[in-house]
C-alpha positions in Angstrom: 118.5 114.8 110.7 114.9 114.6 109.8 112.4 117.4 110.7 110.1 116.4 113.7 107.2 118.2 115.2 104.6 117.4 117.8 102.6 119.7 120.1 102.1 118.7 123.7 99.2 116.5 124.8 98.1 114.9 121.5 100.4 112.0 120.6 102.2 109.1 122.3 105.9 108.8 123.1 107.2 106.0 125.3 110.5 104.4 126.1 110.5 100.8 127.4 113.4 99.3 129.2 114.4 95.6 128.7 117.0 94.2 131.0 119.5 91.8 129.7 121.4 89.8 129.3 120.6 89.4 125.7 122.9 88.1 122.9 124.2 90.9 120.7 122.6 89.4 117.6 119.2 89.6 119.3 119.2 93.3 119.7 118.2 94.2 116.1 115.1 92.0 116.4 113.7 94.5 118.9 113.4 97.0 116.1 111.0 94.6 114.4 109.2 93.9 117.7 108.7 97.6 118.3 107.2 98.1 114.8 104.9 95.1 115.1 103.6 96.2 118.5 102.9 99.7 117.1 101.1 98.2 114.1 99.0 96.1 116.5 98.0 99.1 118.5 97.2 101.1 115.3 94.9 98.2 114.2 93.2 98.1 117.6 92.5 101.9 117.2 90.6 101.1 114.0 93.1 101.7 111.2 94.9 99.3 108.7 98.7 99.5 109.3 101.6 98.5 107.1 105.3 98.5 107.9 108.1 100.1 105.9 111.5 98.7 106.8 112.5 98.4 109.5 109.8 99.9 111.7 107.9 102.9 110.2 104.2 102.2 110.6 102.1 103.6 107.7 98.3 104.1 107.3 97.1 104.8 103.8 100.7 105.1 102.7 101.6 107.9 105.2 103.7 107.5 108.3 101.7 107.5 111.6 104.6 106.4 113.8 107.8 104.5 114.3 110.1 102.8 116.7 113.8 102.9 117.4 116.2 101.0 119.8 119.2 101.9 121.8 121.3 99.5 123.9 124.3 99.2 126.2 126.6 96.3 125.5 129.4 94.5 127.3 131.5 92.3 125.1 129.0 90.1 123.2 126.1 90.7 125.5 123.5 93.4 125.7 123.1 94.7 129.3 119.9 96.6 128.6 117.9 97.7 125.6 115.4 100.6 125.2 112.6 100.5 122.7 111.4 104.0 121.9 108.1 104.7 120.1 106.4 107.8 118.7 102.9 107.8 117.2 100.8 110.6 115.8 97.4 110.0 117.5 95.5 113.3 117.5 97.8 115.9 116.0 96.1 118.2 113.5 97.2 117.8 109.9 97.1 121.5 109.3 99.5 122.0 112.3 101.8 119.4 110.8 101.8 121.1 107.4 102.5 124.5 109.0 105.4 123.0 111.0 107.0 120.6 108.4 106.1 122.1 105.1 106.3 119.7 102.1 107.5 116.9 104.4 104.1 116.8 106.1 102.6 115.2 103.0 104.2 111.9 104.1 102.7 112.0 107.5 99.3 111.5 109.1 97.6 110.9 112.4 95.2 108.2 113.6 92.5 110.8 114.2 92.8 111.9 110.6 92.7 108.3 109.4 89.8 107.1 111.5 87.8 110.3 111.9 87.7 110.1 115.7 89.8 111.1 118.7 92.2 108.4 120.0 92.3 107.8 123.7 96.1 108.0 124.5 95.9 105.8 127.7 94.1 103.1 125.8 96.5 103.3 122.9 99.5 103.2 125.2 98.1 100.1 127.0 97.5 98.3 123.7 101.0 99.1 122.6 102.7 98.0 125.8 100.7 94.7 125.9 101.6 94.0 122.3 105.2 94.8 122.9 105.3 92.4 125.8 103.7 89.7 123.8 106.1 90.0 120.9 109.1 90.1 123.2 107.9 87.0 125.0 107.3 85.2 121.7 110.8 86.1 120.5 112.3 84.8 123.7 110.3 81.6 123.7 110.4 80.7 119.9 113.3 82.7 118.5 113.3 85.2 115.6 111.3 83.1 113.1 107.7 84.0 114.1 108.7 87.7 114.6 110.2 88.0 111.1 107.4 86.1 109.5 104.8 88.4 111.1 106.8 91.4 110.0 107.0 90.1 106.4 103.2 89.8 106.3 103.0 93.6 107.0 105.9 94.7 104.9 105.2 97.0 101.9 108.7 97.2 100.4 109.4 93.7 99.1 109.3 93.6 95.4 109.5 97.4 95.0 112.4 99.4 93.6 114.3 101.6 96.2 117.2 103.8 96.5 119.6 103.3 99.3 121.2 106.5 100.5 124.7 105.8 101.8 128.3 107.1 101.7 129.2 107.4 98.1 126.8 106.9 95.1 123.3 105.7 96.1 122.5 102.0 95.4 119.3 101.4 93.4 117.7 98.0 93.3 114.6 95.9 94.1 113.8 94.7 97.6 113.9 90.9 98.1 112.8 90.9 101.7 114.7 90.4 104.9 117.2 87.7 105.9 117.1 85.7 109.1 119.0 88.5 110.9 116.5 91.2 109.8 118.8 92.8 107.2 117.0 94.2 104.1 118.1 92.5 100.9 118.3 94.7 97.8 119.4 93.5 94.4 120.2 95.7 91.4 119.6 95.1 87.7 123.0 93.3 87.2 122.6 91.0 90.2 124.7 92.8 92.8 123.2 92.6 96.3 123.3 95.1 99.1 122.5 94.1 102.7 120.9 97.1 104.4 121.2 97.5 108.2 120.9 101.2 109.0 120.9 103.2 105.8 118.0 105.4 104.6 115.6 103.8 102.1 113.6 105.8 99.6 111.0 103.9 97.5 111.0 104.6 93.8 107.5 103.4 93.0 
């Protein structure tokens, strides 16, 4: 339901297929793997990335790209999983502003951040190589190294956020992610909310 805009020939969109079988509980980790791989590619392009839960990649506090996952399951197994990525590489910020209006203030591009054109083929190769490396690491060593690396890039832990969900929003402070990748948010009276798919809005 969010506005989205991208002219042809300037950015990167890719969908990467992973064949199973995977355990159902492994699937959410690929959201973190996708975000980490994108952050690595952004760094290789000369910018300093941060990650906003679960997989929005920011540069100078503005979103430059993100990842999402879709999968097909059978019972408790994932038959295949698709990691999709979109990254603003060379889109003009004036074009973003004209298309998105006020929402464009939260977005940027790598060209705007670094001051130079980004080669899309090079960026795609960097992303795919990083995605493969993170997926192999997760397969060989489990979720621990992936979540630790994600925590080192996270910008929400310790900040106050609003969770938009069915019913009244939940406002609290982010305590990080648990071993399954769920965001832990605790309010002023100690009530905890474990976030899996809800929209998060930082307060500060």
